[in-house]
C-alpha positions in Angstrom: -37.7 -4.5 -28.0 -41.0 -3.3 -26.7 -42.1 -6.9 -26.3 -39.0 -7.7 -24.3 -39.8 -4.8 -21.9 -37.0 -2.6 -23.2 -38.1 0.9 -23.6 -36.8 2.8 -26.6 -35.2 6.2 -25.9 -37.1 9.3 -26.9 -34.8 10.6 -29.7 -36.5 14.1 -29.7 -35.7 14.6 -26.0 -32.2 13.2 -26.5 -31.5 15.6 -29.4 -32.8 18.5 -27.3 -30.5 17.6 -24.4 -27.5 17.1 -26.7 -28.2 20.4 -28.4 -27.4 22.1 -25.1 -23.9 20.7 -25.1 -21.4 22.9 -27.1 -18.5 21.6 -29.1 -16.2 23.3 -26.6 -17.8 21.3 -23.7 -17.5 18.1 -25.6 -13.8 18.9 -26.4 -13.2 19.6 -22.7 -14.8 16.3 -21.7 -12.7 14.4 -24.2 -9.5 16.2 -23.0 -10.2 15.2 -19.4 -10.8 11.6 -20.4 -7.5 11.4 -22.3 -5.4 13.5 -20.1 -2.0 12.0 -19.0 -1.6 14.3 -16.0 -4.3 16.0 -13.8 -5.5 19.4 -14.6 -4.2 22.1 -12.2 -6.8 22.7 -9.5 -6.1 26.3 -8.5 -9.0 26.4 -6.1 -7.8 23.6 -4.0 -4.2 24.8 -4.1 -5.2 28.2 -2.9 -7.1 26.6 0.0 -4.0 24.8 1.4 -3.1 26.3 4.8 0.4 26.8 6.2 0.2 24.7 9.4 3.0 24.7 12.1 4.0 21.6 14.0 2.5 23.1 17.2 -0.9 23.6 15.4 -0.9 20.2 13.8 -3.0 18.4 16.4 -5.8 21.0 16.1 -5.5 20.8 12.2 -5.8 17.0 12.2 -8.9 17.2 14.5 -10.6 19.7 12.2 -9.5 17.8 9.1 -10.9 14.6 10.4 -14.2 16.3 11.2 -14.4 17.3 7.5 -13.5 13.7 6.5 -16.3 12.3 8.5 -18.8 14.7 6.8 -17.6 13.5 3.4 -18.0 9.8 4.2 -21.3 8.0 3.7 -23.3 7.5 6.9 -23.2 3.7 6.6 -19.4 3.8 6.4 -19.1 6.0 9.5 -21.5 3.8 11.4 -19.6 0.6 10.6 -16.2 2.3 11.2 -17.4 3.4 14.6 -18.2 -0.2 15.5 -14.7 -1.3 14.4 -13.2 1.4 16.5 -15.3 0.4 19.5 -14.1 -3.2 19.1 -10.5 -2.0 19.0 -10.9 -0.1 22.2 -12.6 -3.0 23.9 -9.8 -5.3 22.8 -7.2 -2.9 24.2 -5.6 -2.4 20.8 -3.2 0.5 20.9 -3.3 3.5 18.6 -0.2 2.3 16.9 -1.6 -1.2 16.3 -4.8 0.4 15.1 -2.8 1.8 12.2 -2.0 -1.8 11.2 -5.7 -2.7 11.5 -6.5 0.3 9.3 -4.0 -0.9 6.7 -5.8 -4.2 6.5 -9.1 -2.5 5.7 -7.4 -0.4 3.1 -5.9 -3.5 1.4 -9.5 -4.9 1.2 -10.7 -1.8 -0.5 -12.5 -0.4 2.5 -10.7 3.0 2.4 -13.5 4.8 4.3 -13.1 2.6 7.3 -9.3 2.8 7.1 -9.2 6.6 7.1 -11.8 6.8 9.9 -9.7 4.5 12.1 -6.5 6.4 11.5 -8.3 9.7 12.3 -9.5 8.2 15.6 -6.1 6.8 16.4 -4.6 10.3 16.0 -6.8 11.4 19.0 -4.7 9.1 21.1 -1.2 9.3 19.6 1.1 11.7 17.8 3.1 8.9 16.3 4.7 10.1 13.0 3.9 6.8 11.2 0.2 7.2 12.0 0.2 10.8 10.8 2.0 9.7 7.6 -0.4 6.9 6.9 -3.3 9.2 7.4 -2.0 11.7 5.0 -1.2 9.0 2.4 -4.8 7.8 2.7 -6.2 11.3 2.2 -4.2 11.7 -1.0 -5.4 8.3 -2.3 -9.0 9.3 -1.5 -8.7 12.4 -3.7 -8.0 14.9 -0.9 -4.3 15.8 -1.4 -5.0 19.4 -0.4 -5.8 18.2 3.1 -2.8 15.9 3.2 -0.2 18.3 2.2 0.0 20.4 5.4 0.5 17.1 7.4 3.2 15.9 4.9 5.0 19.3 5.1 5.4 19.0 8.9 6.5 15.4 8.6 9.0 16.3 5.9 10.5 19.0 8.2 10.7 16.5 11.0 12.3 13.8 8.9 14.2 15.4 6.0 15.5 13.3 3.1 12.9 10.5 3.7 12.1 9.0 0.3 8.6 7.9 1.4 7.6 11.3 2.6 9.1 13.0 -0.5 7.3 10.6 -2.8 4.0 11.2 -0.9 4.4 14.9 -1.3 5.1 14.5 -4.9 2.0 12.4 -5.4 -0.1 14.9 -3.5 1.0 17.8 -5.6 0.6 15.7 -8.8 -3.0 14.9 -7.8 -3.6 18.7 -7.7 -2.0 19.2 -11.1 0.9 21.2 -9.7 3.5 19.5 -11.8 6.5 21.8 -11.0 6.3 21.1 -7.2 5.4 17.4 -7.9 8.5 16.9 -10.0 10.7 18.6 -7.4 9.6 16.2 -4.7 9.6 13.1 -7.0 13.1 14.0 -8.2 14.3 14.2 -4.5 12.7 10.8 -3.7 14.4 9.2 -6.8 17.8 10.8 -5.9 17.6 8.9 -2.6 16.0 5.7 -4.0 16.7 5.6 -7.7 14.3 2.6 -8.3 11.4 4.1 -6.3 8.4 2.3 -8.0 5.8 5.0 -7.4 8.0 8.1 -7.8 9.4 6.9 -11.1 6.0 5.9 -12.5 4.5 9.3 -11.8 7.6 11.0 -13.1 7.1 9.0 -16.3 3.6 10.5 -16.7 5.0 14.0 -16.3 7.8 13.3 -18.9 5.2 11.9 -21.3 3.0 14.9 -20.9 6.0 17.1 -21.8 6.5 15.1 -25.0 9.6 13.2 -23.8 8.7 9.5 -24.5 12.3 8.3 -24.2 12.6 9.8 -20.7 9.2 8.4 -19.8 10.5 4.9 -20.8 13.6 5.3 -18.6 11.4 6.2 -15.7 9.0 3.3 -16.1 12.0 0.9 -16.5 13.4 2.1 -13.2 9.9 1.7 -11.6 9.5 -1.8 -12.9 13.0 -2.8 -11.8 12.0 -3.3 -8.1 8.2 -3.7 -8.6 6.8 -5.4 -11.7 3.2 -5.0 -12.7 1.4 -5.9 -15.9 0.2 -2.3 -16.2 3.8 -1.0 -16.3 4.7 -3.6 -18.9 1.7 -2.4 -21.0 2.8 1.2 -20.5 6.3 0.4 -21.8 4.8 -1.4 -24.8 2.6 1.6 -25.5 5.7 3.8 -25.4 7.4 1.5 -27.9 9.6 -0.5 -25.6 9.6 -4.2 -25.0 10.9 -5.3 -21.6 13.7 -7.9 -21.3 14.9 -10.1 -18.4 17.5 -7.5 -17.7 14.8 -5.0 -16.9 13.6 -7.1 -14.0 15.2 -7.6 -10.6 15.3 -11.0 -8.8 15.9 -10.9 -5.0 16.0 -14.6 -4.5 19.4 -15.9 -3.6 19.7 -19.7 -3.5 21.4 -21.3 -0.5 24.5 -23.0 -1.7 24.2 -25.6 1.1 20.5 -25.9 2.0 21.0 -29.1 3.9 24.0 -27.8 5.8 26.0 -30.8 4.6 29.1 -28.6 4.1 29.7 -28.2 7.8 30.2 -32.0 8.2 33.5 -33.4 7.1 33.4 -37.1 6.6 36.4 -39.0 7.8 38.6 -41.1 5.4 37.6 -44.6 4.7 40.0 -47.3 6.1 41.9 -49.3 3.5 43.4 -51.9 5.8 43.1 -53.3 9.3 45.6 -50.8 10.7 43.8 -47.8 9.3 40.5 -49.3 10.6 41.8 -49.4 14.1 43.1 -45.8 13.8 40.0 -44.4 12.2 37.5 -46.1 14.4 37.3 -43.4 17.1 37.2 -40.7 14.5 34.2 -42.4 12.8 32.5 -42.9 16.2 32.9 -39.1 16.9 31.5 -38.3 13.5 28.5 -40.6 13.9 27.8 -39.2 17.4 27.8 -35.7 15.9 25.3 -36.7 13.3 23.1 -38.3 15.9 23.1 -35.1 18.0 22.3 -33.0 15.0 19.4 -35.3 14.0 18.0 -35.1 17.6 18.3 -31.3 17.5 16.3 -31.1 14.3 13.7 -33.5 15.5 13.2 -31.3 18.6 12.9 -28.2 16.5 10.3 -30.0 14.4 8.3 -30.9 17.4 8.5 -27.4 18.9 7.4 -25.8 15.6 4.5 -28.3 15.3 3.4 -27.4 18.9 3.5 -23.7 18.1 1.4 -24.3 15.0 -1.1 -26.2 17.0 -1.3 -23.5 19.7 -1.7 -20.8 17.1 -4.4 -22.8 15.4 -6.3 -23.3 18.7 -6.0 -19.5 19.5 -7.4 -18.6 16.0 -10.3 -21.1 16.4 -11.1 -19.7 19.9 -11.1 -16.1 18.6 -13.3 -17.2 15.6 -15.7 -18.9 18.0 -15.9 -15.7 20.1 -16.6 -13.6 17.0 -19.3 -16.1 15.8 -20.9 -16.0 19.3 -20.9 -12.1 19.2 -22.6 -12.3 15.8 -25.2 -14.7 17.1 -25.9 -12.3 20.0 -27.0 -9.7 17.5 -23.9 -7.7 16.7 -23.7 -6.4 13.2 -20.0 -5.6 13.4 -19.2 -8.2 10.7 -21.6 -7.1 8.1 -20.1 -6.1 4.8 -19.2 -2.5 4.6 -19.3 -0.3 1.4 -16.1 1.1 0.0 -15.7 4.8 0.7 -16.8 7.0 -2.3 -14.3 9.4 -3.7 -16.8 12.3 -3.7 -14.7 14.9 -1.9 -15.7 18.5 -2.1 -13.8 20.4 -4.8 -13.8 23.6 -2.9 
């Protein structure tokens, strides 16, 4: 190993460092690793403020200032360039929320949350506030998200999305009683809620109720299949069947619209031929008109595709030109680290 440049560990030093770790500490570490539900974080829970609707703008401003501090400097620098680009392109605050979602789907959560925070300086739109709170929860900051979600829940009661987000936030803090309350409310409105049911399953499993956990995962997988859910059911002793899945595809019984055309009868003699001739002529004229209509739709759609392609090429060329001019806007950005303060 020495000849290959691989340095052997100093076993004396290793034994000394290990000797400082107690059996209790090792047990606690193993418990955290195998835990089904998060451990209750009393420090974070105690720090959650009660914010009114009137004070929400000030709270969001202060919260975002803390978010920026927690983000790596490289992420903030890149996100600021993205925001500047959005402003220069006259992208509204509401549309900025969509841009943010795109970054989140690419795994660049730091840029996503930064953009939403900046958008909230321009708009008080509920959807933007809700998305911002959801991102905070996913980035291990549910204690900051909960005041925002509480105000939204008061504004829009019985909304399954908000109730689920509140349930997920409290679950992240290990406050299972409150989490279950909101998750149950979301499921009561939307029985097959994928996220609410999946988190509810973890709570039931932690209580020692595997059968109830299976039922929750089955409801979760009904409207949103994932391989992970199937593996969870397998681990809980249940094998899914085709009846557990939902198919939303409904085949068109007449995809070619043939049913709306009724073919005239065929003539069986000269007298019927004379009588049916005008009816057949009308039928053929109707077919010709329909064919002409479909051909026009085909040409129009082709033209739209060409126009869209040309626009996309033009935009791409502009972006390439910007990059050639020295802009670093399109350099790859690191994903935001989840290292939020625990206090």
